PyMOL Python script that loads the backbone (N, CA, C, O; Angstrom):
from pymol import cmd

cmd.read_pdbstr("""\
ATOM      1  N   MET A   1     125.139  91.795  85.278  1.00  0.00           N
ATOM      2  CA  MET A   1     124.624  92.223  86.444  1.00  0.00           C
ATOM      3  C   MET A   1     124.574  93.622  86.424  1.00  0.00           C
ATOM      4  O   MET A   1     125.483  94.166  85.798  1.00  0.00           O
ATOM      5  N   ASN A   2     123.481  94.555  87.114  1.00  0.00           N
ATOM      6  CA  ASN A   2     123.238  95.662  87.044  1.00  0.00           C
ATOM      7  C   ASN A   2     123.981  96.267  88.229  1.00  0.00           C
ATOM      8  O   ASN A   2     124.380  95.536  89.135  1.00  0.00           O
ATOM      9  N   ALA A   3     124.229  97.945  88.251  1.00  0.00           N
ATOM     10  CA  ALA A   3     124.661  98.387  89.289  1.00  0.00           C
ATOM     11  C   ALA A   3     124.130  98.278  90.713  1.00  0.00           C
ATOM     12  O   ALA A   3     124.867  98.221  91.698  1.00  0.00           O
ATOM     13  N   TYR A   4     123.002  98.257  90.746  1.00  0.00           N
ATOM     14  CA  TYR A   4     122.090  98.256  91.958  1.00  0.00           C
ATOM     15  C   TYR A   4     122.316  96.615  92.399  1.00  0.00           C
ATOM     16  O   TYR A   4     122.226  96.390  93.606  1.00  0.00           O
ATOM     17  N   SER A   5     122.569  95.594  91.605  1.00  0.00           N
ATOM     18  CA  SER A   5     122.968  93.972  92.266  1.00  0.00           C
ATOM     19  C   SER A   5     124.398  93.812  92.787  1.00  0.00           C
ATOM     20  O   SER A   5     124.721  92.890  93.536  1.00  0.00           O
ATOM     21  N   ILE A   6     125.319  94.850  92.307  1.00  0.00           N
ATOM     22  CA  ILE A   6     126.554  94.947  92.668  1.00  0.00           C
ATOM     23  C   ILE A   6     126.770  95.739  94.061  1.00  0.00           C
ATOM     24  O   ILE A   6     127.282  95.187  95.034  1.00  0.00           O
ATOM     25  N   ILE A   7     126.428  96.796  94.067  1.00  0.00           N
ATOM     26  CA  ILE A   7     126.884  97.594  95.278  1.00  0.00           C
ATOM     27  C   ILE A   7     125.248  97.468  96.229  1.00  0.00           C
ATOM     28  O   ILE A   7     124.245  98.143  95.997  1.00  0.00           O
ATOM     29  N   ILE A   8     125.394  96.471  97.234  1.00  0.00           N
ATOM     30  CA  ILE A   8     124.123  96.801  98.256  1.00  0.00           C
ATOM     31  C   ILE A   8     123.818  97.937  99.023  1.00  0.00           C
ATOM     32  O   ILE A   8     122.731  98.486  98.842  1.00  0.00           O
ATOM     33  N   LYS A   9     124.776  98.465 100.023  1.00  0.00           N
ATOM     34  CA  LYS A   9     124.742  99.416 101.013  1.00  0.00           C
ATOM     35  C   LYS A   9     125.804  99.765 101.318  1.00  0.00           C
ATOM     36  O   LYS A   9     126.886  99.219 101.103  1.00  0.00           O
ATOM     37  N   PRO A  10     125.492 101.002 102.008  1.00  0.00           N
ATOM     38  CA  PRO A  10     127.156 101.721 102.603  1.00  0.00           C
ATOM     39  C   PRO A  10     127.525 101.056 103.697  1.00  0.00           C
ATOM     40  O   PRO A  10     126.598 100.547 104.327  1.00  0.00           O
ATOM     41  N   HIS A  11     128.510 100.922 104.073  1.00  0.00           N
ATOM     42  CA  HIS A  11     129.024  99.958 105.144  1.00  0.00           C
ATOM     43  C   HIS A  11     129.421 101.059 105.899  1.00  0.00           C
ATOM     44  O   HIS A  11     130.196 101.886 105.419  1.00  0.00           O
ATOM     45  N   VAL A  12     128.867 101.188 107.308  1.00  0.00           N
ATOM     46  CA  VAL A  12     128.748 102.270 108.337  1.00  0.00           C
ATOM     47  C   VAL A  12     129.631 101.858 109.595  1.00  0.00           C
ATOM     48  O   VAL A  12     128.945 101.326 110.468  1.00  0.00           O
ATOM     49  N   THR A  13     130.814 101.958 109.865  1.00  0.00           N
ATOM     50  CA  THR A  13     131.584 101.730 111.352  1.00  0.00           C
ATOM     51  C   THR A  13     132.433 103.128 111.575  1.00  0.00           C
ATOM     52  O   THR A  13     132.511 104.129 110.863  1.00  0.00           O
ATOM     53  N   GLU A  14     132.943 102.851 112.646  1.00  0.00           N
ATOM     54  CA  GLU A  14     133.484 104.237 113.339  1.00  0.00           C
ATOM     55  C   GLU A  14     134.616 104.029 112.312  1.00  0.00           C
ATOM     56  O   GLU A  14     134.802 104.967 111.537  1.00  0.00           O
ATOM     57  N   LYS A  15     135.344 103.018 112.199  1.00  0.00           N
ATOM     58  CA  LYS A  15     136.486 102.940 111.346  1.00  0.00           C
ATOM     59  C   LYS A  15     136.502 103.791 109.545  1.00  0.00           C
ATOM     60  O   LYS A  15     137.310 104.552 109.011  1.00  0.00           O
ATOM     61  N   THR A  16     135.198 103.180 109.081  1.00  0.00           N
ATOM     62  CA  THR A  16     135.108 103.555 108.059  1.00  0.00           C
ATOM     63  C   THR A  16     134.508 105.127 108.071  1.00  0.00           C
ATOM     64  O   THR A  16     134.169 105.517 106.953  1.00  0.00           O
ATOM     65  N   MET A  17     134.323 106.110 109.199  1.00  0.00           N
ATOM     66  CA  MET A  17     133.543 107.213 109.184  1.00  0.00           C
ATOM     67  C   MET A  17     135.241 107.870 109.047  1.00  0.00           C
ATOM     68  O   MET A  17     135.535 108.720 108.207  1.00  0.00           O
ATOM     69  N   ASN A  18     136.096 107.370 109.901  1.00  0.00           N
ATOM     70  CA  ASN A  18     137.382 107.994 109.644  1.00  0.00           C
ATOM     71  C   ASN A  18     138.238 108.149 108.546  1.00  0.00           C
ATOM     72  O   ASN A  18     139.074 109.035 108.369  1.00  0.00           O
ATOM     73  N   LEU A  19     137.910 107.074 107.732  1.00  0.00           N
ATOM     74  CA  LEU A  19     138.431 106.861 106.241  1.00  0.00           C
ATOM     75  C   LEU A  19     137.896 107.641 105.482  1.00  0.00           C
ATOM     76  O   LEU A  19     138.549 107.994 104.501  1.00  0.00           O
ATOM     77  N   ILE A  20     136.568 108.161 105.669  1.00  0.00           N
ATOM     78  CA  ILE A  20     135.902 108.944 104.793  1.00  0.00           C
ATOM     79  C   ILE A  20     136.358 110.596 105.097  1.00  0.00           C
ATOM     80  O   ILE A  20     136.380 111.410 104.174  1.00  0.00           O
ATOM     81  N   ASP A  21     136.717 110.971 106.513  1.00  0.00           N
ATOM     82  CA  ASP A  21     136.904 111.799 106.594  1.00  0.00           C
ATOM     83  C   ASP A  21     138.667 112.188 106.239  1.00  0.00           C
ATOM     84  O   ASP A  21     139.071 113.244 105.752  1.00  0.00           O
ATOM     85  N   GLN A  22     139.487 111.023 106.639  1.00  0.00           N
ATOM     86  CA  GLN A  22     141.091 110.960 106.412  1.00  0.00           C
ATOM     87  C   GLN A  22     141.601 110.961 105.102  1.00  0.00           C
ATOM     88  O   GLN A  22     142.468 111.676 104.598  1.00  0.00           O
ATOM     89  N   ASN A  23     140.939 110.062 104.636  1.00  0.00           N
ATOM     90  CA  ASN A  23     141.843 109.328 103.291  1.00  0.00           C
ATOM     91  C   ASN A  23     140.586 109.420 101.879  1.00  0.00           C
ATOM     92  O   ASN A  23     140.668 108.714 100.874  1.00  0.00           O
ATOM     93  N   ASN A  24     139.706 110.245 102.079  1.00  0.00           N
ATOM     94  CA  ASN A  24     138.769 110.193 100.704  1.00  0.00           C
ATOM     95  C   ASN A  24     138.318 108.719 100.652  1.00  0.00           C
ATOM     96  O   ASN A  24     138.562 108.338  99.507  1.00  0.00           O
ATOM     97  N   VAL A  25     137.842 107.847 101.274  1.00  0.00           N
ATOM     98  CA  VAL A  25     137.353 106.516 100.925  1.00  0.00           C
ATOM     99  C   VAL A  25     135.981 106.088 101.572  1.00  0.00           C
ATOM    100  O   VAL A  25     135.803 105.943 102.781  1.00  0.00           O
ATOM    101  N   ILE A  26     135.190 105.937 100.743  1.00  0.00           N
ATOM    102  CA  ILE A  26     133.841 105.449 101.450  1.00  0.00           C
ATOM    103  C   ILE A  26     133.531 104.126 101.013  1.00  0.00           C
ATOM    104  O   ILE A  26     133.708 103.768  99.849  1.00  0.00           O
ATOM    105  N   THR A  27     132.976 103.236 102.097  1.00  0.00           N
ATOM    106  CA  THR A  27     132.950 101.619 101.947  1.00  0.00           C
ATOM    107  C   THR A  27     131.347 101.539 101.611  1.00  0.00           C
ATOM    108  O   THR A  27     130.443 102.354 101.794  1.00  0.00           O
ATOM    109  N   PHE A  28     131.360 100.557 101.187  1.00  0.00           N
ATOM    110  CA  PHE A  28     130.112  99.655 100.568  1.00  0.00           C
ATOM    111  C   PHE A  28     129.976  98.148 101.084  1.00  0.00           C
ATOM    112  O   PHE A  28     130.986  97.571 101.486  1.00  0.00           O
ATOM    113  N   VAL A  29     128.892  97.587 101.077  1.00  0.00           N
ATOM    114  CA  VAL A  29     128.597  96.000 100.971  1.00  0.00           C
ATOM    115  C   VAL A  29     128.327  95.976  99.507  1.00  0.00           C
ATOM    116  O   VAL A  29     127.728  96.921  98.994  1.00  0.00           O
ATOM    117  N   VAL A  30     128.794  94.790  98.685  1.00  0.00           N
ATOM    118  CA  VAL A  30     129.265  94.718  97.587  1.00  0.00           C
ATOM    119  C   VAL A  30     128.801  93.037  97.315  1.00  0.00           C
ATOM    120  O   VAL A  30     128.851  92.170  98.187  1.00  0.00           O
ATOM    121  N   ASN A  31     128.507  92.901  96.398  1.00  0.00           N
ATOM    122  CA  ASN A  31     127.951  91.376  95.908  1.00  0.00           C
ATOM    123  C   ASN A  31     129.027  90.593  96.180  1.00  0.00           C
ATOM    124  O   ASN A  31     130.103  91.062  95.809  1.00  0.00           O
ATOM    125  N   ARG A  32     129.051  89.530  96.723  1.00  0.00           N
ATOM    126  CA  ARG A  32     129.959  88.571  96.819  1.00  0.00           C
ATOM    127  C   ARG A  32     131.409  88.354  95.370  1.00  0.00           C
ATOM    128  O   ARG A  32     132.624  88.516  95.259  1.00  0.00           O
ATOM    129  N   GLU A  33     130.122  87.863  94.461  1.00  0.00           N
ATOM    130  CA  GLU A  33     130.655  87.684  93.354  1.00  0.00           C
ATOM    131  C   GLU A  33     131.462  88.489  92.242  1.00  0.00           C
ATOM    132  O   GLU A  33     132.207  88.133  91.329  1.00  0.00           O
ATOM    133  N   SER A  34     130.998  89.742  92.703  1.00  0.00           N
ATOM    134  CA  SER A  34     131.519  90.942  91.645  1.00  0.00           C
ATOM    135  C   SER A  34     132.942  91.270  92.002  1.00  0.00           C
ATOM    136  O   SER A  34     133.414  91.241  93.138  1.00  0.00           O
ATOM    137  N   ASN A  35     133.460  91.532  91.075  1.00  0.00           N
ATOM    138  CA  ASN A  35     135.333  91.786  90.836  1.00  0.00           C
ATOM    139  C   ASN A  35     135.513  93.377  91.076  1.00  0.00           C
ATOM    140  O   ASN A  35     134.551  94.145  91.095  1.00  0.00           O
ATOM    141  N   LYS A  36     136.795  93.763  91.250  1.00  0.00           N
ATOM    142  CA  LYS A  36     136.973  95.500  91.737  1.00  0.00           C
ATOM    143  C   LYS A  36     136.403  95.901  90.370  1.00  0.00           C
ATOM    144  O   LYS A  36     135.386  96.571  90.553  1.00  0.00           O
ATOM    145  N   SER A  37     136.655  95.755  89.191  1.00  0.00           N
ATOM    146  CA  SER A  37     136.405  96.486  87.741  1.00  0.00           C
ATOM    147  C   SER A  37     134.667  96.684  88.034  1.00  0.00           C
ATOM    148  O   SER A  37     134.209  97.803  88.269  1.00  0.00           O
ATOM    149  N   GLN A  38     133.990  95.728  87.996  1.00  0.00           N
ATOM    150  CA  GLN A  38     132.598  95.595  88.170  1.00  0.00           C
ATOM    151  C   GLN A  38     131.855  96.732  89.356  1.00  0.00           C
ATOM    152  O   GLN A  38     130.843  97.404  89.154  1.00  0.00           O
ATOM    153  N   ILE A  39     132.683  96.701  90.597  1.00  0.00           N
ATOM    154  CA  ILE A  39     132.379  97.544  91.389  1.00  0.00           C
ATOM    155  C   ILE A  39     132.707  99.065  91.438  1.00  0.00           C
ATOM    156  O   ILE A  39     132.132  99.930  92.099  1.00  0.00           O
ATOM    157  N   LYS A  40     133.895  99.210  90.479  1.00  0.00           N
ATOM    158  CA  LYS A  40     134.259 100.604  90.136  1.00  0.00           C
ATOM    159  C   LYS A  40     132.747 101.348  89.294  1.00  0.00           C
ATOM    160  O   LYS A  40     131.873 102.178  89.543  1.00  0.00           O
ATOM    161  N   ARG A  41     133.267 100.172  87.894  1.00  0.00           N
ATOM    162  CA  ARG A  41     132.182 100.819  86.966  1.00  0.00           C
ATOM    163  C   ARG A  41     130.257 101.133  87.628  1.00  0.00           C
ATOM    164  O   ARG A  41     129.561 102.147  87.569  1.00  0.00           O
ATOM    165  N   ALA A  42     130.016  99.960  88.113  1.00  0.00           N
ATOM    166  CA  ALA A  42     128.691 100.321  89.327  1.00  0.00           C
ATOM    167  C   ALA A  42     128.666 101.498  90.005  1.00  0.00           C
ATOM    168  O   ALA A  42     127.685 102.242  89.993  1.00  0.00           O
ATOM    169  N   PHE A  43     129.733 101.735  90.631  1.00  0.00           N
ATOM    170  CA  PHE A  43     129.936 102.990  91.439  1.00  0.00           C
ATOM    171  C   PHE A  43     129.702 104.240  90.502  1.00  0.00           C
ATOM    172  O   PHE A  43     128.782 105.055  90.434  1.00  0.00           O
ATOM    173  N   GLU A  44     130.757 104.098  89.878  1.00  0.00           N
ATOM    174  CA  GLU A  44     130.647 105.580  88.655  1.00  0.00           C
ATOM    175  C   GLU A  44     129.659 105.764  88.249  1.00  0.00           C
ATOM    176  O   GLU A  44     129.410 106.965  88.146  1.00  0.00           O
ATOM    177  N   GLU A  45     128.589 104.851  87.810  1.00  0.00           N
ATOM    178  CA  GLU A  45     127.349 104.508  87.199  1.00  0.00           C
ATOM    179  C   GLU A  45     126.049 105.209  88.152  1.00  0.00           C
ATOM    180  O   GLU A  45     125.166 106.005  87.832  1.00  0.00           O
ATOM    181  N   LEU A  46     126.370 104.530  89.459  1.00  0.00           N
ATOM    182  CA  LEU A  46     124.977 105.178  90.144  1.00  0.00           C
ATOM    183  C   LEU A  46     125.475 106.615  90.825  1.00  0.00           C
ATOM    184  O   LEU A  46     124.549 107.321  91.225  1.00  0.00           O
ATOM    185  N   TYR A  47     126.656 107.071  90.984  1.00  0.00           N
ATOM    186  CA  TYR A  47     127.004 108.112  91.838  1.00  0.00           C
ATOM    187  C   TYR A  47     127.714 108.953  91.148  1.00  0.00           C
ATOM    188  O   TYR A  47     128.391 109.740  91.809  1.00  0.00           O
ATOM    189  N   GLU A  48     127.776 109.043  89.663  1.00  0.00           N
ATOM    190  CA  GLU A  48     128.533 109.924  88.607  1.00  0.00           C
ATOM    191  C   GLU A  48     129.700 110.408  89.382  1.00  0.00           C
ATOM    192  O   GLU A  48     129.851 111.629  89.377  1.00  0.00           O
ATOM    193  N   GLU A  49     130.686 109.591  90.147  1.00  0.00           N
ATOM    194  CA  GLU A  49     131.876 110.165  90.741  1.00  0.00           C
ATOM    195  C   GLU A  49     133.188 109.530  90.072  1.00  0.00           C
ATOM    196  O   GLU A  49     132.954 108.412  89.614  1.00  0.00           O
ATOM    197  N   LYS A  50     134.407 109.930  89.915  1.00  0.00           N
ATOM    198  CA  LYS A  50     135.186 109.267  89.436  1.00  0.00           C
ATOM    199  C   LYS A  50     136.018 108.380  90.421  1.00  0.00           C
ATOM    200  O   LYS A  50     136.208 108.946  91.497  1.00  0.00           O
ATOM    201  N   VAL A  51     136.610 107.013  90.310  1.00  0.00           N
ATOM    202  CA  VAL A  51     137.217 106.254  91.241  1.00  0.00           C
ATOM    203  C   VAL A  51     138.384 106.056  90.965  1.00  0.00           C
ATOM    204  O   VAL A  51     138.746 105.829  89.811  1.00  0.00           O
ATOM    205  N   ALA A  52     139.270 106.112  92.082  1.00  0.00           N
ATOM    206  CA  ALA A  52     140.813 106.053  91.849  1.00  0.00           C
ATOM    207  C   ALA A  52     141.163 104.778  91.981  1.00  0.00           C
ATOM    208  O   ALA A  52     141.911 104.293  91.131  1.00  0.00           O
ATOM    209  N   LYS A  53     140.681 103.967  93.094  1.00  0.00           N
ATOM    210  CA  LYS A  53     141.029 102.599  93.189  1.00  0.00           C
ATOM    211  C   LYS A  53     140.173 102.041  94.174  1.00  0.00           C
ATOM    212  O   LYS A  53     139.815 102.766  95.103  1.00  0.00           O
ATOM    213  N   VAL A  54     139.720 100.647  94.103  1.00  0.00           N
ATOM    214  CA  VAL A  54     139.117  99.804  94.756  1.00  0.00           C
ATOM    215  C   VAL A  54     139.929  98.830  95.389  1.00  0.00           C
ATOM    216  O   VAL A  54     140.845  98.231  94.826  1.00  0.00           O
ATOM    217  N   ASN A  55     139.475  98.634  96.925  1.00  0.00           N
ATOM    218  CA  ASN A  55     140.209  97.600  97.748  1.00  0.00           C
ATOM    219  C   ASN A  55     139.263  96.672  97.974  1.00  0.00           C
ATOM    220  O   ASN A  55     138.269  97.384  98.109  1.00  0.00           O
ATOM    221  N   THR A  56     138.871  95.464  98.117  1.00  0.00           N
ATOM    222  CA  THR A  56     137.967  94.349  98.543  1.00  0.00           C
ATOM    223  C   THR A  56     138.437  93.991  99.826  1.00  0.00           C
ATOM    224  O   THR A  56     139.645  93.933 100.055  1.00  0.00           O
ATOM    225  N   HIS A  57     137.630  93.762 100.631  1.00  0.00           N
ATOM    226  CA  HIS A  57     137.719  92.880 101.775  1.00  0.00           C
ATOM    227  C   HIS A  57     136.588  91.766 102.135  1.00  0.00           C
ATOM    228  O   HIS A  57     135.449  92.212 101.993  1.00  0.00           O
ATOM    229  N   ILE A  58     136.641  90.658 102.492  1.00  0.00           N
ATOM    230  CA  ILE A  58     135.445  89.710 102.836  1.00  0.00           C
ATOM    231  C   ILE A  58     135.925  89.555 104.365  1.00  0.00           C
ATOM    232  O   ILE A  58     137.004  89.146 104.792  1.00  0.00           O
ATOM    233  N   THR A  59     134.733  90.030 105.089  1.00  0.00           N
ATOM    234  CA  THR A  59     134.480  89.653 106.471  1.00  0.00           C
ATOM    235  C   THR A  59     134.466  88.282 107.028  1.00  0.00           C
ATOM    236  O   THR A  59     134.289  87.247 106.385  1.00  0.00           O
ATOM    237  N   THR A  60     134.696  88.408 108.432  1.00  0.00           N
ATOM    238  CA  THR A  60     134.661  86.864 109.071  1.00  0.00           C
ATOM    239  C   THR A  60     133.113  86.469 108.915  1.00  0.00           C
ATOM    240  O   THR A  60     132.758  85.292 108.849  1.00  0.00           O
ATOM    241  N   LYS A  61     132.302  87.454 108.867  1.00  0.00           N
ATOM    242  CA  LYS A  61     130.564  87.076 108.684  1.00  0.00           C
ATOM    243  C   LYS A  61     130.637  86.699 107.227  1.00  0.00           C
ATOM    244  O   LYS A  61     129.543  86.239 106.899  1.00  0.00           O
ATOM    245  N   GLY A  62     131.456  86.708 106.257  1.00  0.00           N
ATOM    246  CA  GLY A  62     131.499  86.454 104.974  1.00  0.00           C
ATOM    247  C   GLY A  62     130.318  87.557 104.018  1.00  0.00           C
ATOM    248  O   GLY A  62     129.304  87.333 103.357  1.00  0.00           O
ATOM    249  N   VAL A  63     131.045  88.717 104.357  1.00  0.00           N
ATOM    250  CA  VAL A  63     130.343  89.754 103.819  1.00  0.00           C
ATOM    251  C   VAL A  63     131.902  90.587 102.940  1.00  0.00           C
ATOM    252  O   VAL A  63     132.941  91.024 103.434  1.00  0.00           O
ATOM    253  N   LYS A  64     131.477  90.526 101.649  1.00  0.00           N
ATOM    254  CA  LYS A  64     132.705  91.060 101.048  1.00  0.00           C
ATOM    255  C   LYS A  64     132.003  92.911 101.048  1.00  0.00           C
ATOM    256  O   LYS A  64     130.830  93.266 100.937  1.00  0.00           O
ATOM    257  N   VAL A  65     133.092  93.652 101.194  1.00  0.00           N
ATOM    258  CA  VAL A  65     133.325  94.882 101.528  1.00  0.00           C
ATOM    259  C   VAL A  65     134.109  95.873 100.470  1.00  0.00           C
ATOM    260  O   VAL A  65     135.324  95.713 100.591  1.00  0.00           O
ATOM    261  N   ALA A  66     133.826  96.685  99.638  1.00  0.00           N
ATOM    262  CA  ALA A  66     134.725  97.144  98.913  1.00  0.00           C
ATOM    263  C   ALA A  66     135.088  98.964  99.855  1.00  0.00           C
ATOM    264  O   ALA A  66     134.440  99.692 100.608  1.00  0.00           O
ATOM    265  N   TYR A  67     136.052  98.988  99.413  1.00  0.00           N
ATOM    266  CA  TYR A  67     136.752 100.634  99.852  1.00  0.00           C
ATOM    267  C   TYR A  67     137.216 101.102  98.796  1.00  0.00           C
ATOM    268  O   TYR A  67     138.311 100.853  98.292  1.00  0.00           O
ATOM    269  N   ILE A  68     136.222 101.948  98.343  1.00  0.00           N
ATOM    270  CA  ILE A  68     136.131 102.837  97.260  1.00  0.00           C
ATOM    271  C   ILE A  68     137.248 104.129  97.290  1.00  0.00           C
ATOM    272  O   ILE A  68     136.842 104.899  98.161  1.00  0.00           O
ATOM    273  N   LYS A  69     138.385 104.615  96.729  1.00  0.00           N
ATOM    274  CA  LYS A  69     138.960 105.778  97.051  1.00  0.00           C
ATOM    275  C   LYS A  69     138.508 106.936  95.785  1.00  0.00           C
ATOM    276  O   LYS A  69     138.566 106.520  94.628  1.00  0.00           O
ATOM    277  N   LEU A  70     138.206 107.915  95.951  1.00  0.00           N
ATOM    278  CA  LEU A  70     137.815 108.813  94.940  1.00  0.00           C
ATOM    279  C   LEU A  70     138.836 109.662  94.530  1.00  0.00           C
ATOM    280  O   LEU A  70     139.740 109.891  95.333  1.00  0.00           O
ATOM    281  N   VAL A  71     138.862 110.259  93.237  1.00  0.00           N
ATOM    282  CA  VAL A  71     139.669 111.096  92.746  1.00  0.00           C
ATOM    283  C   VAL A  71     139.736 112.298  93.091  1.00  0.00           C
ATOM    284  O   VAL A  71     140.820 112.857  93.257  1.00  0.00           O
ATOM    285  N   GLU A  72     138.403 112.985  93.279  1.00  0.00           N
ATOM    286  CA  GLU A  72     138.461 114.166  93.593  1.00  0.00           C
ATOM    287  C   GLU A  72     138.574 114.244  95.464  1.00  0.00           C
ATOM    288  O   GLU A  72     138.251 113.432  96.331  1.00  0.00           O
ATOM    289  N   GLU A  73     139.165 115.575  95.521  1.00  0.00           N
ATOM    290  CA  GLU A  73     139.399 115.319  97.121  1.00  0.00           C
ATOM    291  C   GLU A  73     138.172 115.996  97.766  1.00  0.00           C
ATOM    292  O   GLU A  73     137.526 116.811  97.107  1.00  0.00           O
ATOM    293  N   GLU A  74     137.758 115.621  99.296  1.00  0.00           N
ATOM    294  CA  GLU A  74     136.780 115.956  99.652  1.00  0.00           C
ATOM    295  C   GLU A  74     135.418 115.276  99.121  1.00  0.00           C
ATOM    296  O   GLU A  74     134.361 115.562  99.684  1.00  0.00           O
ATOM    297  N   MET A  75     135.439 114.522  98.211  1.00  0.00           N
ATOM    298  CA  MET A  75     134.478 114.286  97.281  1.00  0.00           C
ATOM    299  C   MET A  75     133.514 113.005  98.167  1.00  0.00           C
ATOM    300  O   MET A  75     132.299 112.844  98.051  1.00  0.00           O
ATOM    301  N   ALA A  76     134.521 112.140  99.110  1.00  0.00           N
ATOM    302  CA  ALA A  76     133.799 111.221 100.018  1.00  0.00           C
ATOM    303  C   ALA A  76     133.111 111.681 100.912  1.00  0.00           C
ATOM    304  O   ALA A  76     132.042 111.133 101.183  1.00  0.00           O
ATOM    305  N   GLU A  77     133.558 112.847 101.625  1.00  0.00           N
ATOM    306  CA  GLU A  77     132.728 113.188 102.572  1.00  0.00           C
ATOM    307  C   GLU A  77     130.961 113.951 102.037  1.00  0.00           C
ATOM    308  O   GLU A  77     129.962 114.004 102.754  1.00  0.00           O
ATOM    309  N   GLU A  78     131.093 114.436 100.616  1.00  0.00           N
ATOM    310  CA  GLU A  78     130.127 115.180 100.475  1.00  0.00           C
ATOM    311  C   GLU A  78     129.206 113.950  99.964  1.00  0.00           C
ATOM    312  O   GLU A  78     128.062 113.869 100.412  1.00  0.00           O
ATOM    313  N   LEU A  79     129.618 113.110  99.154  1.00  0.00           N
ATOM    314  CA  LEU A  79     129.060 111.960  98.893  1.00  0.00           C
ATOM    315  C   LEU A  79     128.295 111.093 100.186  1.00  0.00           C
ATOM    316  O   LEU A  79     127.228 110.530  99.939  1.00  0.00           O
ATOM    317  N   ALA A  80     128.697 111.040 101.127  1.00  0.00           N
ATOM    318  CA  ALA A  80     128.474 110.478 102.529  1.00  0.00           C
ATOM    319  C   ALA A  80     127.273 111.283 102.708  1.00  0.00           C
ATOM    320  O   ALA A  80     126.199 110.709 102.524  1.00  0.00           O
ATOM    321  N   VAL A  81     127.270 112.515 103.036  1.00  0.00           N
ATOM    322  CA  VAL A  81     126.135 113.347 103.217  1.00  0.00           C
ATOM    323  C   VAL A  81     125.113 113.043 102.221  1.00  0.00           C
ATOM    324  O   VAL A  81     124.067 112.512 102.592  1.00  0.00           O
ATOM    325  N   ARG A  82     125.342 113.372 100.801  1.00  0.00           N
ATOM    326  CA  ARG A  82     124.167 113.058 100.015  1.00  0.00           C
ATOM    327  C   ARG A  82     123.318 111.575 100.034  1.00  0.00           C
ATOM    328  O   ARG A  82     122.152 111.392  99.686  1.00  0.00           O
ATOM    329  N   ILE A  83     124.132 110.750 100.469  1.00  0.00           N
ATOM    330  CA  ILE A  83     123.542 109.492 100.508  1.00  0.00           C
ATOM    331  C   ILE A  83     122.947 109.195 101.975  1.00  0.00           C
ATOM    332  O   ILE A  83     122.265 108.185 102.151  1.00  0.00           O
ATOM    333  N   GLY A  84     123.196 110.025 102.944  1.00  0.00           N
ATOM    334  CA  GLY A  84     122.630 110.235 104.194  1.00  0.00           C
ATOM    335  C   GLY A  84     123.568 109.278 105.026  1.00  0.00           C
ATOM    336  O   GLY A  84     122.869 108.616 105.793  1.00  0.00           O
ATOM    337  N   VAL A  85     124.705 109.021 105.124  1.00  0.00           N
ATOM    338  CA  VAL A  85     125.519 108.270 105.938  1.00  0.00           C
ATOM    339  C   VAL A  85     126.114 109.348 106.993  1.00  0.00           C
ATOM    340  O   VAL A  85     126.300 109.060 108.175  1.00  0.00           O
ATOM    341  N   PHE A  86     126.314 110.263 106.595  1.00  0.00           N
ATOM    342  CA  PHE A  86     126.441 111.646 107.510  1.00  0.00           C
ATOM    343  C   PHE A  86     125.185 112.232 108.544  1.00  0.00           C
ATOM    344  O   PHE A  86     125.351 113.266 109.192  1.00  0.00           O
TER     345      PHE A  86
END
""", "prot")
cmd.dss("prot")
cmd.show_as("cartoon", "prot")
cmd.util.cbc("prot")
cmd.orient("prot")
């Protein structure tokens, strides 16, 4: 799989906006068949930022969401501005 087929789009809700500000975590809707290491590799390739940790969650609608914690402080907010979430 290539990086564009793994990371589909940013996942924007009120909760995820708070995670960006408070925890340096950004969320994306990802391919359901992808695993954490594939998500980490794809994110680092697309956005050129170091990832500290990836957590995933499948919603009740069957959508897989990845919570990506970045290594560098305040980087999630800068990245959100850069991709147009803020």
